[in-house]
C-alpha positions as CSV (number, residue, x, y, z in Angstrom):
1,X,-10.7,-29.3,25.1
2,X,-11.7,-25.8,23.8
3,X,-14.0,-25.7,20.8
4,X,-12.5,-23.8,17.8
5,X,-14.5,-20.9,16.6
6,X,-13.4,-19.6,13.2
7,X,-14.7,-16.3,12.1
8,X,-13.4,-14.7,8.9
9,X,-10.7,-17.3,8.7
10,X,-9.5,-16.3,12.2
11,X,-9.3,-18.8,15.1
12,X,-11.0,-16.6,17.7
13,X,-10.1,-18.8,20.6
14,X,-6.4,-18.7,19.6
15,X,-6.5,-14.9,19.2
16,X,-8.2,-14.5,22.6
17,X,-5.6,-16.9,24.1
18,X,-2.8,-14.8,22.7
19,X,-4.4,-11.6,24.2
20,X,-4.7,-13.3,27.6
21,X,-1.1,-14.6,27.4
22,X,0.1,-11.0,26.7
23,X,-1.9,-9.7,29.6
24,X,-0.1,-12.2,31.9
25,X,3.4,-11.7,30.4
26,X,3.8,-8.4,28.6
27,X,7.2,-9.3,27.0
28,X,5.4,-11.7,24.7
29,X,4.1,-8.7,22.8
30,X,7.7,-7.5,21.9
31,X,8.6,-8.1,18.3
32,X,11.6,-7.2,16.1
33,X,10.9,-7.4,12.3
34,X,13.9,-7.3,9.9
35,X,14.5,-6.6,6.2
36,X,17.7,-6.8,4.2
37,X,18.2,-4.8,1.0
38,X,20.7,-4.9,-1.9
39,X,21.0,-2.4,-4.6
40,X,20.9,-3.8,-8.2
41,X,21.2,-0.9,-10.6
42,X,19.7,2.6,-11.0
43,X,16.5,2.8,-8.9
44,X,16.3,-1.0,-8.7
45,X,17.0,-2.7,-5.4
46,X,15.8,-5.9,-3.7
47,X,14.6,-6.5,-0.2
48,X,14.4,-9.9,1.5
49,X,12.4,-10.6,4.6
50,X,12.7,-13.8,6.5
51,X,13.7,-13.8,10.2
52,X,12.1,-12.0,13.1
53,X,12.0,-12.1,16.8
54,X,8.7,-12.4,18.5
55,X,6.8,-14.1,21.4
56,X,10.2,-14.2,23.4
57,X,12.1,-16.2,20.7
58,X,13.6,-16.1,17.2
59,X,11.0,-17.3,14.7
60,X,12.1,-20.2,12.4
61,X,8.7,-20.8,10.7
62,X,9.7,-19.4,7.4
63,X,11.7,-21.8,5.2
64,X,12.2,-19.2,2.4
65,X,12.5,-15.4,2.5
66,X,9.9,-13.1,0.9
67,X,11.6,-11.2,-1.9
68,X,10.4,-7.7,-3.0
69,X,11.9,-5.8,-5.9
70,X,11.8,-2.0,-5.6
71,X,12.2,0.3,-8.6
72,X,10.8,3.4,-10.1
73,X,8.6,4.0,-13.2
74,X,10.4,5.3,-16.3
75,X,9.1,8.9,-15.5
76,X,11.2,8.7,-12.3
77,X,14.2,7.2,-14.2
78,X,13.5,3.5,-13.3
79,X,12.6,0.5,-15.4
80,X,9.4,-0.8,-13.5
81,X,11.2,-3.8,-12.0
82,X,8.9,-3.4,-9.0
83,X,6.7,-1.0,-7.1
84,X,8.5,2.0,-5.8
85,X,9.1,2.4,-2.0
86,X,6.2,4.9,-1.4
87,X,3.9,2.4,-3.2
88,X,5.1,-0.2,-0.8
89,X,4.0,2.1,2.1
90,X,0.5,2.1,0.6
91,X,0.7,-1.7,0.4
92,X,1.8,-2.0,4.0
93,X,-1.0,0.3,5.2
94,X,-3.5,-1.7,3.1
95,X,-2.4,-5.0,4.5
96,X,-2.3,-3.8,8.0
97,X,-5.6,-2.0,8.2
98,X,-7.4,-4.9,6.4
99,X,-5.9,-7.6,8.7
100,X,-6.6,-5.5,11.8
101,X,-10.2,-4.9,10.6
102,X,-10.7,-8.6,10.0
103,X,-9.2,-9.6,13.4
104,X,-11.3,-7.1,15.3
105,X,-14.4,-8.2,13.4
106,X,-13.8,-11.8,14.3
107,X,-13.4,-11.0,18.0
108,X,-16.6,-9.0,17.9
109,X,-18.4,-11.9,16.1
110,X,-18.9,-9.9,12.9
111,X,-18.8,-12.1,9.8
112,X,-17.3,-10.4,6.8
113,X,-18.2,-11.7,3.3
114,X,-15.9,-9.4,1.3
115,X,-13.6,-6.5,1.7
116,X,-12.1,-4.2,-1.0
117,X,-10.1,-1.1,-0.3
118,X,-8.3,1.6,-2.3
119,X,-5.3,3.8,-1.3
120,X,-4.2,7.0,-2.8
121,X,-1.3,9.2,-1.6
122,X,-0.3,12.7,-2.6
123,X,3.4,13.3,-2.9
124,X,5.3,16.3,-4.2
125,X,8.9,15.5,-5.4
126,X,10.1,19.0,-4.6
127,X,10.6,18.0,-1.0
128,X,12.8,15.0,-1.9
129,X,14.7,17.0,-4.4
130,X,15.4,19.9,-2.0
131,X,13.7,22.4,-4.4
132,X,12.0,25.6,-3.2
133,X,8.3,25.6,-2.5
134,X,8.1,22.3,-0.6
135,X,9.4,21.5,2.8
136,X,7.7,18.2,3.4
137,X,9.4,15.0,2.2
138,X,7.0,12.1,1.6
139,X,3.3,11.8,1.5
140,X,1.3,14.9,2.3
141,X,-2.0,12.9,2.6
142,X,-3.2,9.4,2.2
143,X,-6.8,8.6,1.5
144,X,-8.3,5.1,2.2
145,X,-11.7,3.9,1.0
146,X,-13.3,0.6,2.2
147,X,-16.1,-1.4,0.7
148,X,-17.3,-4.1,3.1
149,X,-20.0,-6.8,2.5
150,X,-21.4,-8.0,5.8
151,X,-24.7,-8.5,7.5
152,X,-23.5,-6.3,10.4
153,X,-25.0,-2.8,10.9
154,X,-23.2,0.1,9.2
155,X,-22.5,1.6,12.7
156,X,-20.7,-1.6,13.8
157,X,-18.6,-1.6,10.6
158,X,-17.7,2.0,11.0
159,X,-16.6,1.3,14.6
160,X,-14.4,-1.6,13.3
161,X,-12.9,0.6,10.7
162,X,-12.0,3.3,13.3
163,X,-10.5,0.5,15.5
164,X,-8.5,-0.8,12.6
165,X,-7.1,2.6,11.8
166,X,-6.3,3.4,15.4
167,X,-4.7,0.0,16.1
168,X,-2.9,-0.7,12.8
169,X,0.9,-0.7,13.5
170,X,1.8,0.2,9.8
171,X,-0.7,3.0,9.7
172,X,0.4,4.4,13.0
173,X,4.1,4.1,12.0
174,X,3.2,6.5,9.1
175,X,0.8,8.8,11.1
176,X,3.1,9.2,14.1
177,X,6.8,10.3,14.0
178,X,8.8,7.1,14.3
179,X,12.5,7.7,15.0
180,X,14.7,6.1,12.2
181,X,18.4,5.8,12.8
182,X,20.7,5.3,9.9
183,X,24.3,4.0,10.3
184,X,27.0,3.7,7.6
185,X,29.5,0.9,7.6
186,X,32.3,0.4,5.1
187,X,32.1,-2.7,2.9
């Protein structure tokens, strides 16, 4: 029986076992995540996330869906019923870089006592509105700052931050062009 080693709340043996299983059978690594969205009113809409495909099967571990309301602040004609979609991008990057950092730290045997991070993105609405002077639609730049409390040397923490940025799926989905196809169906 394999002894469980838990570092930063991560079962390192299970993580290494997952990596080994993927090395033996690459199709285990293929996942399809899904979200559904329904418009409510104005800028307010609601996304639900529950089912996904991963590790060669449909996942049934979630009894209830996660529900996220999207809206805009009043200055952007909304009613603050939720964060706006570009704020959710910051949330996705935050969660993904942090989780990736913690997992890599665990595998490297680095104990983390505390992590805090901040995210700030620059966006010019002229691109979305099709106005002159802007051609880019979306964030022009995103800045991330981490504070990490750990006994590990600063160089090791910097290495882990670089790994987290390089290997974070959400971050790379933003940094690299990801094809998005949109289809219209009649209701």
